[in-house]
C-alpha positions in Angstrom: 4.8 114.5 24.8 1.6 114.6 26.7 1.7 110.5 27.0 4.7 111.1 29.4 3.8 110.8 32.9 6.4 113.3 33.7 4.8 116.2 31.9 1.5 115.5 34.0 3.3 115.3 37.0 4.7 118.8 36.3 1.6 120.3 35.3 -0.2 118.8 38.4 2.4 120.1 40.5 2.1 123.7 39.1 -1.6 123.8 39.1 -1.6 122.5 42.8 0.7 125.2 44.1 -1.1 127.9 41.9 -4.4 126.8 43.4 -3.5 126.4 47.0 -1.6 129.9 46.7 -5.0 131.2 45.4 -6.9 129.8 48.1 -4.7 131.0 50.7 -4.7 134.5 49.0 -8.7 134.5 48.5 -9.0 133.4 52.3 -7.1 136.4 53.5 -9.0 138.6 51.0 -12.2 137.4 52.8 -13.3 135.4 49.7 -13.2 138.6 47.3 -12.3 136.7 44.6 -14.8 133.7 45.1 -15.7 133.7 41.4 -12.4 132.1 40.4 -12.5 129.4 42.8 -14.7 127.1 40.7 -12.9 127.7 37.4 -9.6 126.9 39.3 -10.8 123.8 41.0 -12.2 122.2 37.9 -8.7 123.0 35.9 -6.7 121.6 38.9 -8.9 118.4 39.4 -8.9 117.8 35.7 -5.3 118.1 35.3 -4.8 115.8 38.4 -7.1 113.3 37.0 -5.2 113.1 33.7 -2.0 112.6 35.7 -3.3 109.8 37.8 -4.9 108.3 34.9 -1.8 108.3 33.0 0.0 106.9 36.0 -2.4 104.3 36.6 -2.5 103.1 32.9 1.2 103.0 32.9 1.0 100.6 36.2 -1.4 98.2 34.4 0.4 98.1 31.3 3.9 97.8 33.2 5.2 101.0 31.9 5.2 102.9 35.1 8.5 103.4 36.6 8.4 106.7 38.7 7.6 106.7 42.5 5.8 109.7 43.4 3.5 108.7 46.2 0.3 110.6 46.5 0.3 110.3 50.4 2.2 113.8 50.2 -0.6 115.4 48.2 -3.1 114.1 50.6 -1.1 115.1 53.7 -0.5 118.6 52.0 -4.0 119.2 51.4 -5.3 117.9 54.6 -3.0 120.3 56.5 -4.2 123.2 54.3 -7.9 122.5 55.0 -7.3 122.1 58.7 -5.4 125.3 58.7 -8.4 127.2 56.9 -10.8 125.5 59.5 -8.6 126.8 62.5 -8.1 130.3 61.1 -11.8 130.5 60.2 -12.6 129.5 63.9 -10.2 131.9 65.4 -10.2 134.9 63.0 -14.1 135.0 63.0 -17.0 134.9 60.6 -15.6 137.2 58.0 -12.8 134.5 57.1 -14.4 131.4 55.4 -13.4 128.2 54.4 -13.5 128.1 50.6 -16.3 125.9 49.5 -14.2 124.9 46.4 -11.4 123.8 48.7 -13.5 121.2 50.2 -14.6 119.9 46.9 -11.4 119.6 45.7 -10.1 117.9 49.0 -12.9 115.5 48.7 -11.9 114.8 45.0 -8.2 114.3 46.0 -9.2 111.9 48.7 -11.5 110.0 46.1 -8.7 109.8 43.7 -6.1 108.8 46.2 -8.5 105.8 47.4 -9.0 104.7 43.9 -5.3 104.6 43.0 -4.5 102.8 46.4 -7.1 100.0 45.5 -5.8 99.9 41.8 -2.3 99.5 43.1 -3.3 96.8 45.6 -5.0 94.8 42.7 -2.1 95.1 40.6 0.1 93.8 43.3 -2.2 91.0 43.7 -2.2 90.2 40.0 1.9 90.4 40.0 1.8 88.0 42.9 -0.6 85.4 41.4 1.4 85.6 38.2 4.5 84.9 40.1 3.1 81.7 41.7 
């Protein structure tokens, strides 16, 4: 069951929405629940890593069939982070960009960059095989 890419995608989406919702709630609560940021960050990045790892493993062993581009995660997190910065500036010093959000954003960008490189290498491998 846990080798199936779909279950990891569902879990990743669940934790992404839960974590983003928590960050938004916590931001407007002036980081009153900051102690939960780190554990939720770790869970989210861990589940995301498992999903991406499963997806990439499937790609290299030619068992990867679904198309769920990570670009949407990057766009979504970029918009959220930008909104945090803008709101923090507009609303004043009591509203701070959650440090965990920045850490997760960097992790998401890193994971995305690695998967894009892996995808290009795999496509290159396929092109060489077809020659």
